[in-house]
SEFI-484586 format. One line per field, with one value per residue (C-alpha): x, y, z; residue in three letters; residue number from 1; chain. Coordinates in steps of 0.001 Angstrom, whole numbers, plus 500000, padded with zeros to 6 digits. Layout:
BEGIN
u: X_...
v: Y_...
w: Z_...
rest: Ala_...
nr: NUM_...
kette: A_...
***
This chain:
BEGIN
u: 219562_219804_222796_224324_223171_224636_228158_228111_227159_229698_232573_231558_231995_235410_236813_235708_237143_240612_240606_243063_245098_248617_252044_253694_255012_251419_252532_250967_253593_252967_252253_255332_253801_252012_249914_247175_248646_245888_245592_248808_246897_248128_246504_243728_243032_239804_238457_239244_241888_240742_242932_242844_244997_245873_248010_249698_250478_248649_247359_246031_243732_242437_238852_236549_236524_240127_239786_237247_239983_242564_240150_239710_243490_245541_248784_248933_248953_250975_253789_254119_255011
v: 205018_206648_205126_206406_210061_209937_208646_211503_214004_212886_212757_216180_217511_215643_216985_220709_220466_219470_222219_225146_227722_226475_227910_226995_223596_222889_222322_224147_225893_224799_227757_228206_229906_228751_231882_233244_235492_238150_238531_236897_234620_231071_228689_226655_229311_230685_227219_225127_226594_227859_226571_228230_228390_231718_231756_228520_229508_227553_230150_229410_231621_231436_232155_233109_236817_236798_235293_238159_240650_238866_238663_242455_243125_240080_242115_243614_240278_238243_240368_238792_235691
w: 708911_712262_713032_709635_710388_713904_712373_709931_712358_714782_712025_711054_714569_715048_711711_712585_716076_714536_712103_712975_711168_711531_710420_707088_708472_709544_713125_716102_718253_721948_724412_726426_729692_732766_733118_731115_728121_728889_732795_733962_736326_736827_734324_736077_738763_737231_736225_733142_731044_727598_724677_721132_718335_716625_713390_714319_717937_720624_723231_726895_728993_732329_731729_728718_729354_728681_725189_724328_725437_723385_720332_720575_720198_719358_718731_722163_723870_721148_722030_725348_724134
rest: Unk_Unk_Unk_Unk_Unk_Unk_Unk_Unk_Unk_Unk_Unk_Unk_Unk_Unk_Unk_Unk_Unk_Unk_Unk_Unk_Unk_Unk_Unk_Unk_Unk_Unk_Unk_Unk_Unk_Unk_Unk_Unk_Unk_Unk_Unk_Unk_Unk_Unk_Unk_Unk_Unk_Unk_Unk_Unk_Unk_Unk_Unk_Unk_Unk_Unk_Unk_Unk_Unk_Unk_Unk_Unk_Unk_Unk_Unk_Unk_Unk_Unk_Unk_Unk_Unk_Unk_Unk_Unk_Unk_Unk_Unk_Unk_Unk_Unk_Unk_Unk_Unk_Unk_Unk_Unk_Unk
nr: 1_2_3_4_5_6_7_8_9_10_11_12_13_14_15_16_17_18_19_20_21_22_23_24_25_26_27_28_29_30_31_32_33_34_35_36_37_38_39_40_41_42_43_44_45_46_47_48_49_50_51_52_53_54_55_56_57_58_59_60_61_62_63_64_65_66_67_68_69_70_71_72_73_74_75_76_77_78_79_80_81
kette: A_A_A_A_A_A_A_A_A_A_A_A_A_A_A_A_A_A_A_A_A_A_A_A_A_A_A_A_A_A_A_A_A_A_A_A_A_A_A_A_A_A_A_A_A_A_A_A_A_A_A_A_A_A_A_A_A_A_A_A_A_A_A_A_A_A_A_A_A_A_A_A_A_A_A_A_A_A_A_A_A
***
């Protein structure tokens, strides 16, 4: 019983982690830069790289505060791609 519940919970987490909003083809476009979309810092310079998918485009950020800035005004930063 416990094993079944654990398996179901693990499967749910795995499936939710794989869910993204992709473009029409279903494929996520890779991030083309080696710098943060928001700050311009080198990826990895502020700790682990934060990766998100926005409307089928993979995005990479140098830190969580940059993700918050992006979320506040995506259009401002998407133009940099």
